[in-house]
C-alpha positions as CSV (number, residue, x, y, z in Angstrom):
1,M,6.1,17.2,-16.5
2,A,9.4,16.2,-14.0
3,L,8.9,14.2,-11.0
4,P,8.8,16.3,-7.5
5,F,12.6,14.7,-6.8
6,L,14.1,15.3,-10.0
7,R,12.7,19.0,-9.6
8,R,15.1,18.7,-6.4
9,A,17.7,17.5,-7.1
10,A,20.3,20.4,-8.4
11,P,24.1,19.6,-9.6
12,A,25.3,20.3,-6.2
13,A,23.1,18.4,-4.2
14,A,23.9,15.4,-6.4
15,A,27.9,15.8,-5.8
16,L,27.1,16.6,-2.2
17,L,25.2,13.8,-1.8
18,L,26.9,10.9,-3.6
19,G,30.3,11.9,-4.9
20,G,31.9,9.2,-6.3
21,C,28.8,7.6,-7.5
22,S,28.8,9.1,-11.1
23,A,25.9,6.7,-12.1
24,L,23.8,7.7,-9.8
25,G,24.7,11.7,-10.0
26,D,24.3,11.7,-14.0
27,W,20.8,10.8,-13.9
28,L,19.8,13.3,-11.2
29,T,21.3,16.5,-13.8
30,A,20.0,14.7,-17.4
31,P,17.6,16.9,-19.0
32,G,14.2,15.7,-19.7
33,T,14.6,12.4,-18.4
34,S,13.1,10.7,-15.5
35,S,15.9,8.2,-13.7
36,G,17.4,8.4,-16.8
37,I,14.6,6.9,-19.3
38,P,13.2,8.6,-22.0
39,L,9.6,9.0,-21.2
40,P,7.5,9.2,-24.3
41,A,5.2,11.8,-25.6
42,R,2.1,10.1,-24.8
43,M,0.4,6.5,-23.4
44,A,0.9,4.6,-26.6
45,A,-2.9,2.5,-26.0
46,A,-4.5,5.9,-25.5
47,D,-6.9,7.7,-27.8
48,A,-5.7,10.9,-28.4
49,A,-8.8,12.3,-29.7
50,Q,-10.4,12.1,-26.4
51,P,-9.9,14.7,-23.5
52,V,-7.9,13.8,-20.6
53,Q,-10.0,12.7,-18.0
54,W,-8.6,11.1,-14.6
55,P,-10.3,9.0,-11.8
56,D,-12.2,11.0,-9.8
57,P,-11.6,10.5,-5.9
58,Y,-14.2,8.5,-5.6
59,W,-14.3,6.5,-8.7
60,W,-16.1,3.6,-7.7
61,R,-19.5,5.3,-7.8
62,G,-19.4,5.6,-11.5
63,F,-20.9,2.1,-11.7
64,G,-23.7,3.1,-10.4
65,S,-24.1,0.5,-7.5
66,P,-25.0,2.0,-3.7
67,E,-23.7,-1.4,-2.6
68,L,-20.9,-1.3,-3.5
69,D,-20.2,2.6,-2.4
70,A,-21.3,1.6,1.3
71,L,-19.1,-1.6,1.5
72,M,-16.4,1.0,0.2
73,T,-16.9,3.5,2.9
74,E,-16.8,0.8,5.2
75,A,-14.0,-0.4,3.7
76,M,-11.8,2.9,4.0
77,A,-13.2,3.4,7.7
78,A,-12.7,0.2,9.1
79,N,-9.8,-2.3,6.9
80,N,-7.5,-3.6,8.9
81,D,-4.7,-3.0,6.2
82,I,-5.5,0.6,6.1
83,A,-5.5,0.9,9.9
84,A,-1.8,-0.4,9.7
85,A,-0.7,1.4,7.1
86,I,-2.2,4.7,9.4
87,A,-0.3,3.8,12.3
88,R,3.0,3.4,10.3
89,I,2.8,6.7,9.2
90,R,2.4,7.6,13.1
91,Q,5.5,5.7,13.9
92,A,7.1,7.4,10.7
93,D,6.4,10.8,12.1
94,A,7.6,9.9,15.6
95,Q,11.0,9.4,13.8
96,I,11.4,12.5,12.8
97,R,10.8,14.3,15.8
98,I,13.7,11.6,17.1
99,A,15.8,12.1,14.3
100,G,15.4,16.7,14.9
101,A,15.9,16.1,18.3
102,T,19.8,15.9,17.4
103,L,19.8,19.4,16.3
104,L,18.9,20.9,19.4
105,P,20.8,20.6,23.0
106,T,20.0,18.6,25.4
107,V,19.5,19.9,28.9
108,D,18.9,18.2,32.1
109,L,18.0,19.1,35.8
110,T,19.6,17.3,38.7
111,T,18.4,17.9,42.1
112,R,19.8,16.2,45.0
113,A,20.2,16.5,48.9
114,N,22.2,14.0,51.3
115,R,22.6,14.4,55.0
116,S,24.2,12.0,56.7
117,Q,25.2,11.1,60.4
118,S,28.4,9.3,61.9
119,G,29.3,8.7,65.6
120,T,33.1,8.6,67.3
121,A,33.0,6.9,70.7
122,S,36.4,8.2,73.0
123,S,39.1,6.2,74.5
124,A,37.7,6.2,78.0
125,S,34.5,5.0,77.1
126,I,36.5,1.9,75.2
127,A,37.8,0.9,78.3
128,G,35.1,0.7,80.5
129,F,35.6,3.4,82.4
130,G,33.1,5.8,83.3
131,G,32.7,9.7,82.5
132,G,33.5,8.6,78.6
133,G,31.5,9.5,75.9
134,S,30.6,9.7,72.1
135,R,30.7,12.4,69.6
136,V,28.0,12.5,66.4
137,R,28.8,14.3,63.8
138,V,25.6,15.1,61.0
139,S,26.7,16.3,57.7
140,S,24.4,17.5,54.8
141,N,24.8,18.6,51.1
142,N,22.5,20.1,48.9
143,Q,22.7,20.6,45.0
144,L,20.9,22.1,42.3
145,S,22.5,21.8,39.0
146,L,21.0,22.5,35.4
147,A,23.5,20.9,32.7
148,A,23.3,21.3,29.1
149,S,25.1,19.5,25.9
150,Y,25.2,20.3,22.6
151,E,27.0,18.8,19.3
152,I,27.5,21.8,16.3
153,D,26.6,19.8,13.5
154,F,29.2,21.3,11.4
155,W,29.4,18.3,8.4
156,G,25.5,17.8,8.4
157,K,25.5,14.6,10.2
158,N,22.2,15.2,12.0
159,R,20.3,17.3,9.4
160,G,21.4,14.3,7.2
161,Q,18.9,12.1,9.8
162,V,16.5,14.3,9.6
163,E,16.2,14.4,6.1
164,A,16.7,10.9,5.6
165,A,13.3,10.2,8.4
166,Q,11.5,13.1,6.4
167,Q,11.9,11.4,3.3
168,S,11.4,7.8,4.8
169,A,7.9,9.3,6.7
170,S,7.6,10.3,2.9
171,A,8.1,6.8,1.5
172,T,5.5,5.6,4.1
173,R,2.6,7.8,3.3
174,F,3.2,7.0,-0.1
175,D,3.1,3.7,0.9
176,A,-0.3,3.9,2.8
177,G,-1.5,5.4,-0.5
178,T,-0.4,2.0,-2.6
179,V,-2.5,0.0,0.3
180,T,-5.3,2.0,-0.1
181,I,-5.7,1.6,-3.6
182,T,-5.0,-1.7,-3.5
183,T,-7.9,-2.1,-0.7
184,Q,-10.5,-0.1,-2.8
185,A,-9.3,-2.5,-6.5
186,S,-9.7,-5.2,-4.2
187,V,-13.6,-4.4,-2.6
188,A,-14.8,-3.5,-6.2
189,N,-13.0,-6.8,-7.7
190,T,-14.3,-9.3,-5.3
191,Y,-18.0,-7.2,-5.6
192,F,-18.2,-7.5,-9.0
193,A,-16.8,-11.3,-8.4
194,M,-19.9,-12.2,-6.4
195,L,-22.5,-10.4,-9.0
196,A,-21.2,-12.6,-11.8
197,A,-21.4,-15.7,-9.7
198,Q,-24.9,-14.7,-8.5
199,E,-25.5,-14.1,-12.8
200,T,-23.6,-17.3,-13.9
201,L,-26.4,-19.0,-11.4
202,A,-28.9,-17.8,-13.0
203,I,-28.0,-18.9,-16.1
204,Q,-27.0,-21.9,-15.4
205,R,-30.7,-22.7,-13.9
206,Q,-31.9,-20.8,-16.9
207,N,-30.1,-23.6,-18.8
208,L,-31.4,-26.4,-16.4
209,D,-34.8,-25.0,-17.4
210,I,-34.4,-25.7,-20.7
211,A,-32.5,-28.7,-21.2
212,L,-35.2,-30.2,-19.1
213,R,-37.9,-28.7,-21.6
214,V,-36.1,-31.0,-24.0
215,V,-36.4,-34.4,-22.0
216,R,-40.2,-33.5,-21.4
217,V,-40.6,-33.6,-25.5
218,I,-37.8,-36.3,-26.3
219,R,-40.1,-38.2,-24.0
220,Q,-43.2,-37.5,-25.8
221,R,-41.6,-38.7,-29.1
222,V,-40.2,-41.8,-27.4
223,A,-43.5,-42.7,-26.0
224,V,-45.3,-42.1,-29.7
225,G,-42.0,-44.1,-31.2
226,T,-40.5,-41.1,-33.2
227,A,-38.0,-41.1,-30.5
228,T,-35.1,-44.0,-29.0
229,G,-34.0,-44.5,-25.5
230,L,-30.8,-43.7,-26.5
231,D,-32.0,-40.0,-27.4
232,L,-33.1,-39.8,-24.2
233,A,-30.2,-40.8,-22.3
234,Q,-28.4,-38.0,-24.1
235,Q,-30.6,-35.6,-23.0
236,E,-30.6,-36.8,-19.2
237,T,-26.9,-36.7,-19.6
238,V,-27.2,-32.5,-20.8
239,V,-29.3,-32.5,-17.6
240,A,-27.3,-34.1,-15.1
241,Q,-24.4,-32.3,-16.9
242,Q,-26.0,-28.9,-16.1
243,Q,-27.3,-29.3,-12.6
244,A,-23.4,-31.1,-11.4
245,Q,-22.3,-27.1,-12.7
246,I,-24.5,-25.1,-10.1
247,P,-22.5,-26.2,-6.9
248,P,-19.6,-24.8,-7.9
249,L,-21.5,-21.9,-8.8
250,V,-23.1,-21.5,-5.2
251,Q,-19.4,-21.8,-3.8
252,S,-18.4,-19.0,-5.4
253,L,-21.1,-17.0,-4.7
254,E,-20.4,-17.5,-1.0
255,Q,-16.8,-17.2,-0.8
256,N,-16.6,-13.9,-2.7
257,R,-19.1,-12.9,-0.2
258,N,-17.4,-13.9,2.8
259,S,-14.2,-12.5,1.4
260,L,-16.0,-9.0,1.2
261,G,-16.6,-9.2,5.1
262,T,-12.0,-9.4,5.3
263,L,-12.1,-6.3,3.3
264,V,-14.5,-4.3,5.5
265,A,-13.1,-5.7,9.0
266,R,-16.4,-7.8,9.3
267,P,-17.2,-11.2,10.5
268,P,-19.3,-13.0,7.2
269,E,-21.3,-14.3,9.1
270,T,-22.9,-10.3,10.1
271,L,-22.5,-9.4,6.2
272,R,-25.4,-8.8,3.7
273,V,-25.0,-8.2,0.4
274,E,-27.9,-8.6,-2.2
275,G,-26.0,-7.8,-5.4
276,G,-28.4,-8.7,-8.1
277,T,-27.2,-5.7,-10.6
278,F,-24.5,-7.0,-12.6
279,N,-26.3,-6.1,-16.0
280,R,-26.8,-2.9,-14.7
281,L,-23.7,-1.7,-14.3
282,A,-22.4,1.3,-16.2
283,V,-18.5,1.1,-17.0
284,P,-17.1,5.1,-16.0
285,A,-15.0,6.4,-18.5
286,V,-11.6,7.5,-17.7
287,T,-8.2,8.7,-20.3
288,P,-5.0,9.0,-18.8
289,G,-2.5,12.0,-19.4
290,L,1.3,12.4,-19.9
291,P,2.8,9.3,-19.0
292,A,4.6,11.8,-16.8
293,E,1.8,12.9,-15.1
294,V,0.7,8.9,-15.2
295,L,3.5,8.4,-12.9
296,A,3.1,11.2,-10.7
297,R,-0.5,10.0,-9.6
298,R,1.0,6.7,-8.7
299,P,1.9,6.2,-5.2
300,D,4.4,3.1,-5.8
301,V,6.8,5.0,-7.8
302,L,6.4,8.1,-5.8
303,T,7.2,5.9,-2.7
304,A,10.4,4.3,-4.6
305,E,11.5,7.8,-5.4
306,A,11.3,8.8,-1.4
307,T,13.2,5.7,-0.4
308,L,15.6,7.0,-3.1
309,A,16.2,10.4,-1.6
310,A,16.5,8.7,1.9
311,A,19.2,7.2,1.1
312,N,20.8,9.5,-0.4
313,A,20.7,11.9,2.7
314,N,22.4,8.6,4.8
315,I,24.9,8.8,2.4
316,V,25.8,12.2,3.7
317,V,25.2,10.8,7.5
318,A,27.7,8.0,6.6
319,R,30.3,10.2,5.4
320,A,29.8,12.8,8.3
321,Q,30.8,9.8,10.5
322,L,34.6,10.1,9.1
323,L,34.4,13.9,10.5
324,P,35.7,15.2,13.4
325,S,32.8,15.8,15.8
326,I,32.3,19.2,18.2
327,T,30.1,18.8,21.3
328,L,30.0,22.0,23.7
329,T,29.0,20.8,27.3
330,G,28.0,22.7,30.3
331,S,26.7,22.5,33.5
332,G,25.7,25.3,36.5
333,G,24.0,25.2,39.6
334,F,24.4,25.8,43.1
335,T,25.7,23.4,46.1
336,S,25.5,24.2,50.0
337,L,25.6,21.8,53.2
338,A,23.0,23.9,54.6
339,L,19.7,24.1,52.7
340,E,19.4,27.8,53.8
341,N,22.3,28.8,51.7
342,L,21.5,26.8,49.0
343,L,20.4,29.9,46.8
344,R,22.8,32.3,47.9
345,P,25.6,33.9,45.1
346,G,28.0,31.9,47.3
347,S,26.8,28.7,46.3
348,V,26.9,29.0,42.6
349,V,29.0,26.5,40.6
350,F,29.4,25.9,37.0
351,S,31.7,24.5,34.4
352,L,32.2,24.9,30.3
353,A,33.8,22.7,28.1
354,A,34.5,22.2,24.3
355,G,35.6,18.6,23.1
356,L,36.6,17.2,19.6
357,A,36.5,13.9,18.8
358,Q,38.2,12.4,15.1
359,P,37.6,9.0,14.3
360,I,41.4,7.6,14.2
361,F,41.1,3.7,14.0
362,R,37.7,1.7,13.7
363,G,38.7,-1.1,11.5
364,G,37.3,0.1,8.4
365,A,34.2,0.2,9.8
366,L,32.9,3.8,8.9
367,R,34.2,3.2,5.8
368,G,32.7,0.3,5.4
369,Q,29.2,2.1,6.1
370,V,29.9,4.8,3.3
371,E,30.0,2.2,1.1
372,L,27.5,0.1,2.0
373,N,25.0,3.6,2.2
374,E,26.5,4.0,-1.5
375,G,25.6,0.2,-3.0
376,R,21.9,0.6,-1.0
377,A,21.4,3.8,-3.1
378,Q,22.8,2.3,-6.1
379,E,20.0,-0.8,-5.6
380,L,17.2,1.8,-5.0
381,L,17.9,3.4,-7.8
382,A,17.7,0.5,-10.2
383,T,14.5,-0.5,-8.3
384,Y,13.0,3.3,-8.5
385,R,13.9,2.9,-12.5
386,G,12.0,-0.9,-12.7
387,T,9.4,0.9,-10.5
388,I,8.8,3.7,-13.3
389,L,8.9,1.3,-16.1
390,A,6.6,-1.5,-14.4
391,A,4.2,1.5,-13.8
392,L,4.2,2.8,-17.4
393,V,3.5,-0.9,-18.5
394,D,0.6,-1.8,-16.1
395,A,-0.7,1.6,-17.4
396,E,-0.5,0.8,-21.1
397,N,-1.6,-2.8,-20.4
398,A,-4.7,-1.9,-18.3
399,L,-5.8,0.8,-21.3
400,V,-5.6,-2.6,-24.1
401,A,-7.2,-4.3,-21.2
402,L,-10.0,-2.4,-20.9
403,R,-10.6,-1.3,-24.3
404,Q,-10.5,-5.1,-26.1
405,T,-12.6,-6.2,-23.5
406,T,-15.2,-3.8,-23.9
407,E,-15.3,-5.2,-27.7
408,Q,-15.2,-8.9,-26.2
409,E,-18.3,-8.0,-24.4
410,A,-20.2,-6.5,-27.5
411,L,-19.2,-9.3,-29.7
412,Q,-20.2,-12.0,-27.1
413,A,-23.5,-10.3,-26.3
414,N,-24.2,-10.2,-30.3
415,A,-23.3,-14.1,-30.3
416,V,-25.9,-14.6,-27.5
417,R,-28.4,-13.0,-29.9
418,M,-27.8,-15.3,-32.4
419,A,-27.4,-18.8,-30.1
420,E,-30.6,-17.5,-28.5
421,R,-32.2,-17.2,-32.0
422,A,-30.7,-20.5,-33.2
423,Y,-32.4,-22.5,-30.3
424,A,-35.8,-21.2,-30.6
425,I,-35.3,-21.9,-34.4
426,A,-34.6,-25.7,-33.2
427,E,-36.9,-26.3,-30.5
428,A,-39.5,-25.2,-32.6
429,Q,-38.4,-28.0,-35.5
430,L,-38.0,-30.4,-32.4
431,Q,-41.7,-30.2,-31.5
432,A,-42.9,-30.2,-35.0
433,G,-40.9,-33.5,-35.2
434,T,-38.5,-31.7,-38.8
435,I,-35.1,-32.1,-37.2
436,D,-32.8,-34.5,-35.1
437,L,-32.1,-34.4,-31.8
438,I,-27.9,-34.4,-32.8
439,T,-28.8,-30.5,-34.0
440,V,-30.9,-29.9,-31.6
441,L,-28.0,-31.0,-28.8
442,N,-25.0,-28.9,-30.6
443,T,-27.4,-25.6,-30.6
444,Q,-28.4,-26.4,-27.3
445,Q,-24.7,-26.6,-25.8
446,T,-23.9,-23.6,-28.2
447,L,-26.3,-21.6,-26.3
448,F,-25.3,-22.3,-23.0
449,S,-21.9,-21.8,-23.5
450,A,-22.5,-18.4,-25.1
451,R,-24.6,-17.3,-22.0
452,T,-21.8,-18.1,-19.2
453,T,-19.1,-16.6,-21.9
454,L,-20.6,-13.0,-22.0
455,A,-21.2,-13.1,-17.9
456,D,-17.5,-14.3,-18.1
457,A,-16.6,-11.5,-20.6
458,R,-19.0,-8.6,-18.7
459,L,-17.0,-9.5,-15.7
460,T,-13.8,-9.4,-16.9
461,R,-15.0,-5.9,-18.4
462,L,-15.3,-4.7,-15.1
463,Q,-12.1,-5.5,-13.5
464,A,-10.4,-4.1,-16.5
465,A,-11.8,-1.2,-15.3
466,V,-11.1,-1.3,-12.2
467,G,-7.0,-2.3,-12.8
468,L,-7.0,0.8,-15.3
469,F,-8.0,2.9,-12.3
470,R,-5.6,1.4,-10.2
471,A,-2.8,1.9,-12.6
472,L,-3.8,5.5,-12.9
473,G,-2.9,6.1,-9.2
474,G,-6.9,5.7,-8.1
475,G,-8.3,8.5,-6.8
476,W,-6.0,8.8,-4.2
477,N,-5.0,12.3,-3.2
478,G,-2.3,11.7,0.1
479,I,-3.4,10.8,3.6
């Protein structure tokens, strides 16, 4: 499945747009390739036995968290980055209108009314003799005219400017899609990080309770002489260590909650997020299709494609500047000394003119502009190829990450179950006085570490799922 730009690029268009840039023209017409990069038949990390299941436009609902749904809805409506991206779209659309105006004639209406008075004194009056006088001359001039000018776009210069503006507007829309997907992923990842901090904090407090319970047992044994002060000091050290790990977790919890305020464009003081659903979250299933389909869904790839197309159009504009420009001008209207005679046939005036301007010497500036635009197109072609490769790598890495983190979470959950069983046995033997304290301490630390690692593994899996949705283009379907 070729990308839209590849389908639009015909050999004649490539020759027109790029001329001497043979390297750029080659990939535009190469069959079965995307920007000269052969695409694999399938995603290497995808399960071929599973049917294709693209992300839903509201993919975050698959996690089963109404609170996340509400945060995402608020972010889509109020996020400042998305609002700025939409404003850039309005600017790009206005640029299309500005560029499109060059294809139409310019028309100006001018009206003017002028009245002047001048006086002339007689010679007798000047000499100081009576009988002299002065003459007053009053004159007026009234005009109504319509002037039009039109440049014949014989070489496609103005059409190239419109094409460049249209492609730039498309790139702006695709870039807004990237901003939207990035914002969605940030909301989900930040919310999951807050839930993970809540869960880890709860685990840490449970660990502290376990450590305190062991302290009480050791104190009882010290009282009866079956344990030493060193044994008690060691366990009290464990308690102190567990207490010291609580403040950083509270800090992480609060900072992630505050970060959600930035994403939904609200002061953190007004945002209330309850959480508490970390272990009840589901991980929605998603499987990609063909690599070309993945590329066609990614707005960053489409942005690079549209930017390259705009650069190609700018080459047409630069080359047309080397050729003559033909301009037609005309004006017509009425002029009269008396306002009441302004619209009479005898007051009609008009003029028509045609002009041709051929640049002769500009010090190499025009040819330099052509070379500049061609070099820019070559740069953007390399960027486009790099974006395609980065998108494929991103998708493959996301697939691998979700698969491996899913397996890691399952294995770690089993490790927690075994650690809990081992500690239950160790605690019972400690109370019975049939086990040494070192074994209890080791078993205790193993349990604490296993529980915290499980929370981290679940967070990593959730964020890997978000990363896969982002890598596959999310639910973005255009703006």
